[in-house]
Structures are given as structure tokens and as C-alpha cells.
C-alpha positions as CSV (number, residue, x, y, z in Angstrom):
1,P,0.0,0.0,0.0
2,I,0.9,3.7,-0.3
3,V,1.1,5.4,3.1
4,T,-0.2,9.0,3.3
5,L,0.6,11.2,6.2
6,L,-2.0,14.0,6.6
7,I,-0.2,17.0,8.0
8,G,-1.8,20.5,8.5
9,M,-2.1,23.4,10.9
10,A,-4.9,23.5,13.4
11,G,-8.1,24.6,11.7
12,S,-7.0,23.6,8.2
13,G,-9.7,20.9,8.0
14,K,-7.3,18.0,8.2
15,T,-9.4,15.7,10.4
16,T,-12.5,16.6,8.3
17,L,-10.5,15.6,5.2
18,F,-9.5,12.4,7.0
19,H,-13.2,11.7,7.4
20,R,-13.9,12.6,3.7
21,L,-11.2,10.2,2.5
22,H,-12.8,7.4,4.6
23,Y,-16.2,8.1,3.1
24,D,-14.8,8.2,-0.4
25,C,-12.9,4.9,0.1
26,A,-16.1,3.3,1.4
27,S,-18.2,4.5,-1.5
28,S,-15.6,4.1,-4.3
29,G,-14.3,0.6,-3.4
30,R,-10.8,1.8,-2.6
31,R,-9.2,-0.4,-0.1
32,C,-8.0,1.9,2.7
33,Y,-6.6,1.5,6.2
34,F,-6.9,4.4,8.7
35,V,-4.6,5.3,11.5
36,N,-5.2,8.1,14.0
37,L,-2.0,9.6,15.6
38,D,-3.7,12.6,17.3
39,P,-3.9,11.7,21.0
40,A,-5.8,14.9,22.0
41,V,-8.7,14.7,19.6
42,L,-12.0,14.3,21.5
43,E,-13.9,12.6,18.8
44,V,-12.7,11.0,15.5
45,P,-15.5,11.1,12.9
46,I,-14.6,7.6,11.9
47,E,-13.4,4.4,13.6
48,P,-9.8,4.0,12.5
49,Q,-8.3,0.6,12.5
50,I,-5.4,1.9,14.7
51,D,-5.9,4.7,17.2
52,I,-3.2,6.1,19.5
53,R,-5.9,6.9,22.1
54,D,-6.4,3.1,22.6
55,T,-2.8,2.9,23.8
56,V,-2.1,6.3,25.4
57,D,-4.3,8.3,27.7
58,Y,-3.6,12.0,26.8
59,K,-5.2,13.5,29.8
60,G,-3.6,10.9,32.0
61,V,-0.2,11.9,30.6
62,M,-0.9,15.6,31.4
63,R,-1.7,14.7,35.0
64,E,1.1,12.2,35.5
65,Y,3.9,14.2,34.0
66,K,2.4,17.7,34.9
67,L,2.5,18.9,31.3
68,G,0.7,21.4,29.2
69,P,-1.4,20.5,26.2
70,N,1.5,20.5,23.6
71,G,4.0,18.8,25.9
72,A,1.4,16.1,26.6
73,I,0.9,15.5,22.8
74,V,4.7,15.2,22.3
75,T,5.0,12.8,25.3
76,S,2.0,10.8,24.1
77,L,3.7,10.4,20.7
78,N,7.0,9.4,22.4
79,L,5.2,6.7,24.4
80,F,3.4,5.5,21.3
81,A,6.6,5.5,19.3
82,T,8.1,3.0,21.7
83,Q,5.5,0.5,20.6
84,F,5.4,1.5,16.9
85,A,7.2,-1.7,15.9
86,E,3.9,-3.5,16.8
87,V,2.0,-1.2,14.5
88,M,4.5,-2.0,11.7
89,K,3.9,-5.7,12.2
90,I,0.2,-5.2,11.9
91,L,0.6,-3.1,8.7
92,E,3.0,-5.6,7.2
93,K,0.8,-8.5,8.0
94,R,-2.2,-6.8,6.3
95,A,-0.4,-5.1,3.5
96,A,-1.9,-7.2,0.8
97,D,-5.4,-6.3,1.9
98,F,-5.2,-2.5,1.3
99,D,-4.1,-0.1,-1.4
100,H,-3.8,3.0,0.9
101,V,-2.9,3.6,4.5
102,I,-4.1,7.1,5.6
103,V,-2.5,8.5,8.8
104,D,-4.0,11.5,10.6
105,T,-1.4,13.4,12.6
106,P,-1.8,16.0,15.5
107,G,-3.2,19.4,14.6
108,Q,-0.3,20.9,16.6
109,I,1.8,20.4,13.5
110,E,5.3,20.9,15.1
111,A,4.5,18.1,17.6
112,F,4.8,15.6,14.8
113,T,7.1,17.2,12.2
114,W,9.8,18.4,14.6
115,S,9.8,15.7,17.3
116,A,12.0,12.7,17.5
117,S,9.0,10.4,17.7
118,G,7.4,11.9,14.6
119,Q,10.7,11.4,12.7
120,L,10.9,7.8,14.0
121,I,7.3,7.1,12.9
122,A,7.7,8.6,9.5
123,E,11.0,6.8,8.8
124,S,9.6,3.5,10.1
125,L,6.7,3.8,7.6
126,A,8.9,5.1,4.8
127,S,11.5,2.3,5.2
128,T,8.8,-0.3,4.5
129,F,6.1,1.3,2.4
130,A,6.0,4.0,-0.3
131,T,5.2,7.0,1.9
132,N,4.1,10.5,1.0
133,I,2.8,13.7,2.7
134,V,-0.4,15.5,2.1
135,Y,0.0,19.0,3.5
136,V,-3.4,20.5,4.1
137,V,-3.7,24.2,3.5
138,D,-6.6,26.3,4.8
139,T,-7.4,28.2,1.6
140,P,-9.6,31.0,2.9
141,R,-6.9,31.9,5.4
142,T,-4.1,31.8,2.8
143,M,-5.5,34.3,0.3
144,G,-3.2,37.1,1.7
145,P,0.3,37.0,0.2
146,S,1.8,37.1,3.7
147,T,-0.1,34.1,5.0
148,F,0.4,32.3,1.7
149,M,4.1,32.7,1.9
150,S,4.2,31.5,5.5
151,N,2.3,28.3,4.5
152,M,4.6,27.6,1.6
153,V,7.7,28.1,3.7
154,Y,6.3,25.7,6.3
155,A,5.5,23.2,3.5
156,C,9.1,23.5,2.3
157,S,10.4,23.0,5.8
158,I,8.3,19.8,6.2
159,L,9.6,18.5,2.9
160,H,13.2,19.2,4.0
161,K,12.7,17.6,7.4
162,L,10.9,14.4,6.4
163,R,12.3,14.1,2.9
164,L,9.2,12.5,1.4
165,P,7.0,13.3,-1.6
166,L,4.7,16.2,-0.7
167,T,1.3,17.3,-2.1
168,A,-0.2,20.6,-1.1
169,A,-3.9,20.1,-0.7
170,F,-5.7,23.5,-0.7
171,N,-8.8,22.7,1.4
172,K,-12.1,24.5,1.6
173,V,-12.4,25.3,-2.1
174,D,-16.1,25.3,-1.6
175,V,-15.7,28.4,0.4
176,Q,-12.7,30.0,-1.4
177,P,-11.3,29.0,-4.8
178,C,-7.5,28.3,-4.8
179,E,-6.7,29.5,-8.4
180,A,-5.1,32.7,-7.1
181,C,-2.7,30.7,-5.0
182,F,-1.8,28.5,-7.9
183,E,-1.3,31.6,-10.1
184,W,1.1,33.0,-7.5
185,M,3.0,29.7,-7.6
186,D,3.2,29.6,-11.4
187,D,4.1,33.3,-11.8
188,F,6.1,35.1,-9.2
189,E,5.3,38.5,-10.8
190,K,1.6,37.9,-10.0
191,F,2.6,37.3,-6.4
192,H,4.7,40.5,-6.4
193,E,1.6,42.4,-7.7
194,A,-0.4,41.0,-4.8
195,L,2.3,42.1,-2.4
196,D,2.3,45.6,-3.8
197,A,-1.5,45.8,-3.5
198,A,-1.4,44.6,0.1
199,A,1.3,47.1,0.9
200,R,-0.8,49.9,-0.5
201,D,-3.8,48.8,1.6
202,D,-1.7,48.5,4.7
203,P,1.2,50.9,4.7
204,A,2.0,50.0,8.3
205,G,2.9,46.5,7.1
206,G,6.5,47.6,6.5
207,S,8.7,47.6,3.5
208,Y,11.1,45.1,5.1
209,V,8.4,42.4,5.3
210,T,7.3,43.1,1.7
211,S,11.0,42.8,0.5
212,L,11.4,39.6,2.5
213,H,8.3,38.0,0.9
214,R,9.4,39.2,-2.5
215,S,12.8,37.5,-2.1
216,M,11.3,34.4,-0.7
217,S,9.0,34.0,-3.7
218,L,12.1,33.9,-5.9
219,V,13.8,31.4,-3.7
220,L,10.8,29.1,-3.6
221,D,10.2,29.3,-7.4
222,E,12.1,26.1,-8.0
223,F,10.2,24.4,-5.1
224,Y,6.9,25.4,-6.7
225,R,8.0,23.7,-10.0
226,V,8.2,20.3,-8.4
227,L,5.4,20.7,-5.8
228,A,2.3,18.7,-6.5
229,R,-0.9,20.6,-5.6
230,V,-4.6,20.1,-5.8
231,G,-7.7,22.0,-4.6
232,V,-10.1,19.9,-2.5
233,S,-13.1,20.3,-0.3
234,A,-13.4,18.0,2.7
235,V,-17.1,19.0,3.0
236,S,-18.3,18.6,-0.6
237,G,-15.8,16.0,-1.8
238,A,-14.6,18.2,-4.6
239,G,-11.1,17.3,-5.8
240,I,-10.8,14.0,-3.8
241,D,-10.3,11.9,-6.9
242,A,-7.6,14.3,-8.1
243,L,-6.0,14.1,-4.6
244,F,-5.9,10.3,-4.9
245,D,-4.3,10.6,-8.3
246,K,-1.5,12.8,-6.8
247,I,-1.1,10.2,-4.0
248,T,-0.8,7.4,-6.5
249,A,1.7,9.4,-8.6
250,S,3.9,9.9,-5.5
251,R,4.9,6.3,-5.6
252,A,7.0,6.8,-8.7
253,I,8.7,9.8,-7.1
254,Y,9.3,7.9,-3.9
255,D,10.8,4.9,-5.7
256,A,13.0,7.1,-7.8
257,T,14.4,9.4,-5.1
258,Y,13.1,9.2,-1.6
259,G,13.1,5.5,-1.0
260,A,16.8,5.1,-2.0
261,E,17.7,8.1,0.2
262,I,15.9,6.7,3.2
263,N,17.5,3.3,2.8
264,R,20.9,4.9,2.6
265,R,20.3,6.9,5.8
266,L,19.0,3.8,7.6
267,A,22.1,1.8,6.4
268,A,24.4,4.6,7.6
269,A,22.7,4.7,11.0
270,Q,23.0,0.9,11.3
271,A,26.6,1.0,10.4
272,A,27.2,3.7,13.0
273,R,25.5,1.6,15.6
274,E,27.6,-1.4,14.7
275,A,30.8,0.6,14.8
276,K,29.9,1.9,18.2
277,A,29.2,-1.6,19.5
278,A,32.5,-2.8,18.1
279,A,34.4,0.1,19.8
280,D,32.6,-0.6,23.1
281,L,33.6,-4.2,22.9
282,V,37.2,-3.3,22.3
283,R,37.2,-1.0,25.3
284,L,35.6,-3.7,27.4
285,E,38.2,-6.3,26.4
286,K,41.0,-3.9,27.3
287,D,39.4,-3.3,30.7
288,V,39.2,-7.0,31.3
């Protein structure tokens, strides 16, 4: 199967998209397996086959370790990651039964993308299955050039951190079309025009910020050329078939680039562990 990590900022509609993908799989006959990695969600709109909440009590973690909400999410992920080998065994055992594995991650995006446990989970999945990222963008809140640039920089940082094929899914197109965002990605001059218009409307915004965004658009131009993107609506279902097409296409990208890189990193890490074990053994023999 192809593993898809759903990643998005709080309020982007990520969990609603998770629900929509489940509904679409059930109605279209796609064989999908669903995993929830958000320990803090009160209600998941579907019944995932694997749910972190069945293993880790988020509120109990807060009480036991005297943590705030975000710290408890990271700690819950850490605790779950210690048992993720069991999850991998389940997925490997049932691999022939499914075409897709859809994984919902915490809405506190940095808790997954910038934590050791998130890295471990992503690499564990990617070392066994073709894995990709769907970065969910809140389209109505991304129509300003400043917020658009912030979202794209974050998408770029996730791509750099996890090193997996990434598709930007511009959600809520039933409320706000995403064509303007796509136009900014295809033509940086259009983005510069939007920046100038925003600067005229808000002179207090500062010329430094405008200059920074202008420079960043040029830096990210190459990133946009290879970034898969699609407009979707988790509510109406618009664009879901196109999203699955992007997910399916990511397998070829994974096989050509990312899979080999992940295997190389894992082999290097294993070699480093073996070298350390050998050095420790030599020191032990000398002591004896």
C-alpha cells in the first residue's frame, strides 16, 4: 500500500479531510486502512483501525507528568513510538489487503514534524512502504500574500525535514477557490503584484516584510515547480479523486528518489551503531 501522512495546521480541516477520505474509500471501493495519531482529539469522525488513544491516555499523561497540552501531545507520541514496531507488524501483515494507509497526525503540527517520535514514525513507515505527505492548507486563510508565503515556507520545511514526496492540498475550495494561490506559484510576478497591492492597503505592514516576501518567492520558485498541488473540499468532496491521483503518482517519485535516500540513511545509521558496538567491545576487552 501507499502510506499517506496527513499534516496540517490547526483549523485547516485536516481531520475533516480524514473523514472525507474514509467516506470516499467506502463509496468508491478503494481499499484503505486508517490510523489516528492525534492523542488529543476528543472525537474522531470515523473508527480508525489503529488509534493512538487506545494505547495512550492523553489526559492521564498531562496529569502524571504535569505537562501542558502541547507537551502532553509530544510525550504521548513518544510513548506510542516505543510501541510502533507492533504497528508496523500489523501493517506488514495486512499489506496485501489494502491499497492505501491514511494516517492523521496531530493538529499541533510541530509536535509531529519536529519531534524525534514523529521522525521515527515517518522513517519507520517510509522504510517499508511507499510513503508521501499531504500538507493540508486552509485556503480562505491563505489568500493574503503574507499568510500564503508562511504556509509555503512551512511546507518547504516539512519537505526538507521528512524528505518524502509532498502534495499541497488546498482545502475548503467550496468556500474560497484556490486558483489565485496556484497563479502565485506559477508566476512570481503575479505574487509581487499582490504584495504591492497589500502594501498599498496596509502601509504600516512595513517595506522590510514586503521585501522579504518578494525575495522568498524567488527562492521558492524552484520548489513550486516540483510541488504537487490540488484543490479539495473536505465538506463537498470536490477534488478528492484528483488528490488520490496525486497520492498514487507519488509512488514513482518515492521509488526514484526518496526510497533510496531513506534506505541509505538507515544503512548509515545501522553502520554507525555497529561501529559503536564494536568500539565498546574493544574497550571492554581492554578493561578485562
